[in-house]
Every structure is written in C-alpha cells, then in structure tokens.
C-alpha positions in Angstrom: -1.4 9.0 -72.4 -4.2 10.2 -70.2 -4.3 13.5 -72.3 -4.9 11.6 -75.3 -7.6 8.8 -74.0 -9.9 12.2 -72.9 -9.4 14.0 -76.5 -10.3 10.4 -78.1 -13.7 10.4 -75.4 -14.6 14.0 -76.3 -14.1 13.4 -80.1 -16.7 10.4 -79.9 -19.4 11.9 -77.9 -18.6 14.5 -80.6 -19.5 11.8 -83.2 -22.1 10.5 -81.2 -23.8 13.7 -81.2 -23.8 14.4 -84.7 -24.9 11.1 -85.8 -27.7 11.2 -83.1 -28.9 14.6 -84.7 -28.5 13.1 -88.1 -31.1 10.8 -87.2 -33.6 13.2 -86.1 -33.1 15.1 -89.0 -34.0 12.7 -91.1 -37.6 12.8 -89.6 -39.0 9.3 -90.0 -41.0 7.2 -87.6 -40.4 8.3 -83.5 -40.2 4.7 -82.9 -37.6 3.9 -85.6 -35.4 7.6 -84.9 -35.8 6.6 -80.7 -34.5 3.0 -81.7 -31.5 4.4 -83.6 -30.7 7.0 -81.1 -30.8 4.8 -78.3 -28.2 2.2 -80.3 -26.0 5.0 -81.2 -25.7 6.4 -77.5 -25.7 3.3 -75.2 -23.9 0.8 -77.9 -20.0 2.0 -78.0 -18.4 2.8 -81.6 -20.4 -0.6 -83.0 -23.7 1.6 -82.4 -22.2 4.4 -84.8 -21.2 1.5 -87.4 -24.1 0.0 -87.2 -25.8 3.0 -88.3 -23.7 3.8 -90.7 -24.0 0.4 -92.5 -27.9 0.0 -91.7 -29.5 3.0 -90.8 -28.8 6.0 -93.1 -31.9 6.8 -95.1 -31.4 6.8 -98.8 -35.0 6.4 -99.7 -34.7 9.7 -101.6 -32.1 8.9 -103.9 -33.1 8.7 -107.2 -31.7 5.0 -108.5 -34.1 4.5 -111.3 -34.4 7.4 -113.7 -37.4 8.7 -114.5 -37.1 8.3 -118.0 -36.3 5.0 -118.1 -39.0 4.0 -115.5 -41.5 5.9 -118.1 -40.6 4.3 -121.4 -40.5 0.8 -119.6 -43.9 1.7 -118.3 -45.8 2.4 -121.5 -44.3 -0.1 -123.4 -45.6 -2.7 -121.0 -49.4 -0.6 -120.9 -49.8 -1.5 -124.7 -51.6 -4.9 -124.0 -53.5 -3.1 -121.5 -54.7 -0.2 -123.6 -55.8 -3.1 -125.9 -58.4 -5.1 -123.0 -61.6 -4.9 -123.8 -64.5 -5.3 -121.7 -62.4 -4.9 -118.2 -64.6 -4.9 -115.2 -62.9 -3.3 -111.8 -65.0 -5.3 -108.8 -66.6 -1.9 -107.4 -66.0 -3.5 -103.6 -62.1 -3.0 -104.6 -61.8 -0.2 -107.0 -60.2 2.3 -104.5 -57.0 -0.7 -104.1 -56.7 -1.0 -107.8 -56.9 2.7 -108.0 -54.4 2.9 -104.9 -51.5 1.0 -107.2 -52.2 2.3 -110.6 -52.0 6.0 -108.9 -48.5 5.3 -106.9 -46.9 2.7 -108.5 -48.3 2.6 -112.6 -49.3 -1.0 -111.6 -52.1 -2.2 -114.6 -54.9 -4.4 -113.9 -54.9 -7.2 -116.6 -57.5 -9.5 -116.9 -57.5 -13.3 -118.4 -55.4 -15.4 -116.0 -54.5 -18.9 -115.1 -53.1 -19.5 -111.8 -51.1 -22.6 -110.4 -50.4 -22.4 -106.7 -47.4 -24.5 -105.1 -47.2 -24.6 -101.7 -43.9 -27.3 -101.7 -41.1 -26.3 -103.4 -40.7 -29.8 -105.2 -44.0 -29.3 -107.1 -42.6 -25.5 -107.8 -39.0 -26.5 -109.2 -40.3 -29.4 -111.3 -42.4 -26.7 -112.9 -39.6 -24.3 -113.0 -37.4 -26.9 -114.6 -40.4 -28.2 -117.5 -41.2 -24.0 -118.2 -37.3 -23.7 -118.7 -37.0 -26.6 -120.8 -39.8 -25.5 -123.1 -38.6 -21.6 -123.3 -38.0 -20.7 -127.2 -36.7 -17.0 -126.7 -35.9 -15.9 -123.3 -35.8 -16.4 -119.2 -35.4 -13.5 -116.9 -35.0 -14.3 -113.1 -35.1 -11.7 -110.2 -34.0 -13.8 -107.2 -33.1 -12.7 -103.6 -31.2 -15.9 -103.2 -29.7 -18.2 -106.1 -27.7 -21.0 -103.9 -24.8 -22.7 -105.2 -26.3 -26.3 -104.0 -27.1 -29.3 -106.0 -30.8 -27.6 -106.7 -29.3 -24.4 -107.8 -26.5 -26.3 -110.0 -29.3 -27.9 -111.5 -31.3 -24.8 -112.5 -27.9 -23.6 -113.3 -27.1 -26.3 -116.0 -30.4 -26.1 -116.8 -30.3 -21.9 -117.9 -26.7 -22.6 -119.7 -28.3 -25.5 -121.8 -31.0 -22.8 -123.1 -28.5 -20.0 -123.2 -26.4 -22.7 -125.6 -29.3 -23.0 -127.8 -29.5 -19.3 -128.2 -32.5 -18.5 -125.6 -31.5 -15.0 -123.8 -31.0 -15.7 -120.4 -31.0 -12.8 -117.8 -30.6 -13.5 -113.6 -30.4 -11.0 -111.3 -29.3 -12.0 -107.8 -29.2 -10.0 -104.5 -25.6 -9.1 -103.2 -26.1 -9.9 -99.7 -28.6 -12.4 -100.0 -26.1 -14.5 -101.8 -23.1 -13.5 -99.5 -22.6 -17.0 -98.9 -22.3 -18.1 -102.5 -19.2 -18.3 -104.2 -18.9 -15.9 -106.7 -17.2 -18.4 -108.4 -20.7 -20.1 -109.1 -22.0 -16.9 -110.8 -18.7 -16.5 -112.8 -19.4 -19.9 -114.1 -22.7 -19.2 -115.5 -21.2 -16.3 -117.1 -19.2 -18.0 -118.8 -22.3 -20.3 -120.2 -23.6 -17.7 -122.0 -26.0 -16.3 -119.4 -26.2 -12.5 -118.6 -25.8 -12.3 -114.6 -26.1 -9.4 -112.4 -25.8 -8.7 -108.4 -28.3 -6.1 -107.1 -26.5 -3.3 -105.2 -23.2 -5.0 -105.0 -21.5 -3.9 -101.4 -18.1 -3.8 -101.7 -15.5 -1.7 -99.2 -15.0 1.6 -99.8 -18.5 1.5 -101.1 -19.6 -0.6 -97.9 -22.4 1.7 -96.6 -26.3 1.9 -95.9 -26.6 0.3 -99.1 -26.6 -3.3 -97.1 -30.0 -2.4 -95.6 -31.9 -2.2 -98.8 -32.0 -5.3 -100.5 -33.7 -6.6 -103.7 -36.2 -9.4 -102.0 -38.0 -9.7 -105.2 -39.1 -13.2 -106.2 -39.9 -12.9 -110.0 -39.5 -15.5 -112.9 -40.8 -14.4 -116.4 -40.2 -17.1 -119.3 -40.6 -16.0 -123.1 -43.2 -13.7 -121.7 -45.8 -15.9 -121.2 -45.3 -17.8 -118.1 -44.2 -15.8 -114.7 -43.8 -17.7 -111.2 -44.1 -15.2 -108.1 -44.3 -15.5 -104.3 -42.0 -16.4 -101.8 -39.6 -19.2 -102.6 -36.1 -18.6 -103.6 -33.7 -21.0 -105.3 -32.6 -23.0 -102.3 -32.3 -26.6 -101.7 -34.1 -26.2 -98.2 -37.4 -25.4 -100.0 -37.1 -29.2 -100.8 -35.4 -30.9 -98.2 -35.9 -28.3 -95.5 -33.3 -27.8 -92.7 -32.1 -29.7 -89.6 -35.3 -31.6 -90.0 -37.0 -28.8 -90.2 -39.2 -28.6 -93.3 -39.6 -25.0 -95.1 -43.2 -24.6 -96.1 -43.8 -21.6 -98.6 -46.2 -20.5 -101.3 -45.3 -19.7 -105.1 -48.0 -18.9 -107.6 -47.3 -19.7 -111.5 -49.4 -17.1 -113.9 -49.9 -17.5 -117.3 -51.9 -14.7 -119.2 -52.2 -10.9 -118.8 -50.4 -10.8 -115.6 -47.1 -11.7 -116.9 -46.9 -8.7 -118.7 -47.1 -6.7 -115.2 -44.4 -9.1 -113.9 -42.3 -8.7 -117.2 -42.3 -5.0 -116.2 -40.9 -5.2 -112.8 -38.1 -7.4 -114.2 -37.2 -5.1 -116.9 -37.3 -2.1 -114.6 -35.1 -3.9 -112.2 -32.4 -5.1 -114.9 -32.0 -1.8 -116.2 -30.6 -0.9 -112.7 -28.4 -3.4 -113.0 -27.1 -3.7 -116.8 -28.0 0.0 -117.6 -29.7 -1.7 -121.1 -33.3 -0.2 -122.0 -35.3 -3.3 -122.6 -38.4 -2.2 -124.7 -38.7 -4.4 -127.6 -42.3 -5.6 -127.7 -41.4 -9.4 -128.3 -41.4 -9.6 -124.3 -45.0 -8.7 -123.8 -46.6 -10.7 -126.3 -50.6 -10.7 -126.5 -52.7 -13.1 -124.5 -53.4 -16.3 -125.8 -56.9 -16.6 -126.7 -57.8 -19.3 -125.4 -57.2 -17.4 -121.6 -60.9 -15.8 -121.3 -61.7 -15.2 -117.6 -62.4 -12.3 -115.2 -59.4 -13.2 -112.9 -57.9 -10.2 -112.4 -54.1 -9.6 -111.5 -52.3 -6.6 -110.0 -48.4 -7.1 -109.6 -47.2 -4.4 -107.4 -43.6 -3.5 -106.4 -42.5 -1.3 -103.7 -38.7 0.3 -103.0 -37.0 2.4 -100.7 -36.9 4.7 -103.6 -40.2 5.2 -104.0 -42.3 8.0 -102.2 -44.6 6.1 -100.3 -44.4 2.1 -99.4 -46.8 1.3 -102.0 -47.1 -2.4 -100.8 -47.7 -1.4 -97.2 -50.1 1.0 -98.0 -52.0 -1.5 -100.1 -52.2 -3.8 -97.2 -53.9 -0.8 -95.3 -56.5 -0.2 -97.9 -56.9 -3.9 -97.7 -57.3 -4.0 -94.0 -59.5 -1.2 -93.7 -62.2 -2.2 -96.4 -62.5 -5.7 -95.0 -66.2 -6.8 -94.4 -65.9 -10.3 -93.2 -62.5 -11.4 -92.3 -58.5 -11.1 -92.9 -56.4 -14.2 -92.9 -52.7 -13.5 -93.5 -49.6 -15.9 -93.5 -46.1 -14.5 -92.7 -42.8 -15.6 -91.2 -41.8 -12.7 -89.5 -44.4 -10.4 -87.5 -42.7 -7.1 -86.7 -45.8 -4.7 -87.7 -45.5 -0.8 -88.5 -47.9 1.0 -86.1 -50.1 1.4 -89.0 -50.9 -1.9 -89.7 -50.5 -3.0 -85.9 -53.0 0.0 -85.7 -55.3 -1.1 -89.0 -54.9 -4.8 -87.6 -56.6 -4.0 -83.9 -59.7 -1.8 -85.3 -60.5 -4.4 -87.7 -61.0 -7.2 -85.1 -62.5 -4.4 -82.9 -65.1 -3.5 -85.5 -66.2 -7.4 -85.9 -63.6 -8.6 -88.5 -62.5 -12.2 -88.2 -58.3 -11.5 -88.2 -56.5 -14.8 -88.0 -52.4 -15.1 -88.4 -50.7 -18.0 -88.6 -46.8 -17.4 -87.8 -44.0 -20.0 -87.3 -43.4 -21.8 -83.8 -39.9 -21.6 -84.4 -38.4 -18.8 -86.9 -34.8 -19.1 -88.7 -33.6 -16.3 -86.8 -33.9 -16.8 -82.9 -33.3 -12.8 -82.2 -36.6 -12.1 -84.8 -38.2 -14.6 -83.1 -38.7 -13.0 -79.5 -38.7 -9.7 -81.0 -42.0 -10.7 -82.9 -43.8 -12.4 -79.2 -45.0 -9.0 -77.8 -46.1 -7.9 -80.7 -48.3 -11.4 -81.2 -49.8 -11.2 -77.9 -50.7 -7.6 -78.1 -52.6 -8.2 -81.0 -54.1 -11.3 -79.7 -55.6 -9.7 -76.5 -56.7 -7.2 -78.9 -58.8 -10.1 -80.3 -57.0 -11.2 -83.3 -56.9 -14.9 -83.3 -53.0 -15.8 -83.6 -51.7 -19.3 -84.0 -47.9 -20.7 -84.3 -47.3 -23.3 -87.2 -46.1 -26.3 -86.1 -45.3 -28.9 -89.0 -41.9 -26.6 -90.1 -40.8 -23.2 -90.9 -43.7 -20.9 -92.3 -41.9 -19.0 -94.7 -45.3 -18.2 -96.9 -46.4 -14.7 -97.4 -50.2 -14.2 -98.2 -53.3 -12.3 -97.3 -56.5 -13.1 -97.9 -59.4 -11.0 -97.2 -63.1 -11.5 -97.4 -63.6 -14.5 -100.3 -62.7 -11.7 -103.2 -59.0 -10.5 -102.8 -55.8 -12.5 -102.2 -52.2 -11.3 -102.7 -49.3 -14.0 -102.6 -45.3 -12.3 -103.2 -42.1 -11.5 -101.1 -43.5 -9.1 -98.7 -43.2 -10.0 -95.0 -44.9 -8.3 -92.5 -42.2 -6.3 -90.8 -40.8 -2.7 -91.4 -37.8 -4.2 -93.4 -40.3 -5.7 -96.1 -42.5 -2.7 -95.9 -39.8 0.4 -96.0 -36.2 -1.0 -96.5 -36.3 -4.0 -98.9 -37.0 -4.0 -102.6 -40.4 -6.0 -102.7 -43.0 -7.4 -105.3 -46.6 -8.9 -104.5 -49.4 -10.1 -106.9 -52.8 -8.9 -105.5 -55.7 -11.1 -107.0 -59.2 -9.9 -107.4 -61.4 -13.1 -107.9 -63.6 -15.5 -106.2 -62.2 -18.1 -107.1 -58.5 -17.8 -106.6 -59.3 -16.2 -103.3 -61.3 -19.7 -102.1 -58.1 -21.3 -103.4 -55.8 -19.3 -100.8 -58.1 -19.3 -97.9 -58.0 -23.6 -98.7 -54.3 -22.7 -98.2 -54.5 -20.9 -95.0 -57.4 -23.4 -93.4 -55.0 -26.6 -94.5 -52.2 -24.7 -92.7 -54.5 -24.0 -90.0 -55.1 -27.6 -89.0 -51.5 -27.9 -88.7 -51.0 -24.9 -86.3 -51.7 -24.4 -82.5 -53.3 -21.3 -80.9 -51.4 -19.0 -79.5 -53.2 -19.3 -76.1 -53.0 -22.6 -76.0 -49.2 -22.2 -75.6 -48.6 -21.2 -71.8 -44.6 -19.9 -72.1 -45.7 -18.2 -75.3 -49.2 -16.8 -73.6 -47.6 -16.0 -70.1 -43.6 -16.2 -69.8 -41.7 -15.7 -67.1 -40.3 -12.1 -65.9 -36.8 -12.6 -67.6 -38.8 -13.6 -71.0 -40.4 -10.9 -71.4 -37.8 -8.6 -70.1 -35.7 -10.0 -73.2 -39.0 -9.6 -75.4 -38.9 -5.7 -74.3 -35.6 -5.7 -75.3 -35.6 -7.2 -78.4 -38.8 -5.0 -79.9 -37.0 -2.5 -78.6 -35.0 -3.1 -81.6 -37.9 -4.7 -83.9 -37.9 -1.2 -86.0 -34.1 -2.1 -87.3 -34.5 -5.6 -88.0 
C-alpha cells in the first residue's frame, strides 16, 4: 500500500508538471498564467479539475465558419451600402474604423432610441412589441428564467408561434443551469425553435463551460431591437432578498436593428447550422426616421482574433478629452484597461466609476475591492451604489459617445464571454446616458467616505489580496 501511495504521488506530480507546462505554452497574459499555475500547484486535485473545465484556452478554435460569417455579413450590409450622406464624426472616426476593420461592424444612421432603467418598463415594452410581431421574433439571452415573468413571455411567444410568426430563442446552457429543461421543451412543443448555446454535458464537460453567450439581444420583425444588460428574469422587476436590481436596456428602431439582426443570425447559425440570409430579415429603414444618431453593434467572443469590445473601450478611454463615466456591476479589469484609466485621470480627464456596494457574488466583490482603491488612489472618482444591486453596464464619454450592452469591466467579459454592445455616436443620446449616470450618482456614496473600504484592517486586506490573485480567472 505504501508503494502504491508513493506511485500515486509521483503520477500526480507528473500530471501537475504537464498541466503547468500546458499553461505556460499557451502564452496568455503573465498574470493569468501565474494565477493558473498557482491554482494547479497549491490546490491539490481540485486545481487541475478547475483548469480542465475553466482554463483550457479555446480562443483559436473556429466555432463559426468564415463562409457563413461572410455570407451573413454581406447580406446585412445591403442597407449600409444604400445609406446616403453618411457622416462619420471626426473625433470618433478611428473608433468606428477599428470596429469596421476588426468586427465587420458597420455604422448605421437614422435611429430612434428608448432607454429603460428598470425592468418593469422594459418588459412592458417587450410584451407590447411581441404582441405586434407579424413575421419573426428572435431572442438571444444569457438567462431565460422559469419564473412567473419568464412563463408570461414564453406564453406570449407561443401565442405568436400559433399565429404563424417565426419564433427563435437562444439561451445559454450554463446561464440556465437552474432552469428545468422541461420549460424549454414546452416552448418547443408550442412551436418555438429553441437552442442552447454550447450545451455542457458529460463527457463533453470541458472548458466549454468557461465560454458563455452573455449577450442580451432581441429583434422583432427586423424593425425593433433591444440590447443591454437585462436577462429575462423576475428579479429585474421584484429584486432579490429585498434588494432592487438596477439595470439598463435600450430599444432601437432604425438602421441599427439590422446590425442586431446580423448578430443574432450568426449565433443562430452556430446553434442550428441553418444559414438564414433572406432579404426579409433586413427591411428598409422607415423614411420617417431621419436623423444623425449613428449606431454600431459590436460583438466580441473568445474565438475572435482580438478582444474587440475591450479594444473599443481602450480606444475610447485613450481618446477622451473631458470625461469618462462608467457603470459596471463587476470591476476586475485587465491590466490594459486599468493602465488606460490611470493614464486618462493622470492626464486631467474626469474619470468616474459607479459599482454596487454589494455584488451578487461576495467572492467577486472581495476580489474587486483592491482594484477600486488602486484606481481611487490614482485619482479616479469611485462611487458605491446604495439603492440596490447595480447591474448596469454603460460608458459615456465627452457628451459625444455612449455604449450600453452586456459587457462588464472584467476579464471574463472582455476575453472569455460572447458579448454584445451598442456604441452610440450622437450628442443627444450621450447626454441622455450622462443624465442616467448622474441620477445613479445621487444614489451612491464616494468610496473615500466608506471607512472599511478605504482603510480595511489587516485580515480584510489579506483576503482581498488572495481573492485578487484569482481575479483573472473569475
């Protein structure tokens, strides 16, 4: 038995060495490499299991074929080609070109926008839009809950399917782990086409669990689109544990809907292997919408050659001339984002950040605390939202640009998740988002006024440091 024990230890040590070599050879960010190496070495057995499930880098895998992507993109660009007198703002031309060159994300003018800052208003608008649908309804959602609200929307979708409307739903398999599969099966029985994104089933339970479709996109008849941070779940209306959820969702009508459609149909090809490129899904923008509100819908994914949305954030931060206001529920930034924010504030830019006082994950909250003090010491004005859980993901810059979507300011959103954000190049729209930010600011407390966060004791700082060490993996 003693000999077997020694043999087992030797075999395990060999596996550990192989795993660490695999991490090193992947040539990812040094901080992430060190974090995984430490987890593998110092957390026996569990560390290796976690690496297999969550750490293996699949960025280079071609999950979506170039051929399908090109065909879908060419179809969605038809309306872009037909745009007349398209004026691109000089101060953001490089940001727009960045997204066009890397993401094939075309800018569309002539857009109207509604902004929802509470779930009740958003879901009422969504139900009304579903009720008016005549041709198709497309939903790409991280979480579609089996709760009273989720069942209400599912019933509304089933009713439209019985009327002959095409209804397609994509839900994230891991995001909906707690949802009974009978819920989605019932939707299928009612004529709704439903697919899970990257389903995780043993024995294929691998690092697919680490790459999730975090997008929140809805398109109705190719004329109305929604994008933002809200999932389909009752907590966005009622909150949880007496805590209200504060989030931001946008409703778009106009040219930008065509880009939302393109994003959905690419995801649909991935889950269903059906190439949908009929012209009816890209209707002409109504002539009644004539304005200079310019929109780019930008997606990012772990299989893209670059982290597109993160690069966009970097471009915006480094090109700011007056201010940058950011709301995010989780602040676990990559080194490049952290450095860019510090550089901006030291260059005289007014940088403000609002995060929730308490997250829905205490571990993530602790991991982010030292980052908040770090940038506060550099001069960033950090605020803790007190009126509930802030799940909003917005950025406003210089009264000329704003973005809203599913992307958090953390490594997971920037590098591992499938995300989608709308970038708005329009003064009126930027000022509307700025007003929302200032309203949330009135419900927040400056970090410097919260003693236990500004100057934590030794044990709190030690736990912060330990959790921060794992922040690249969260």
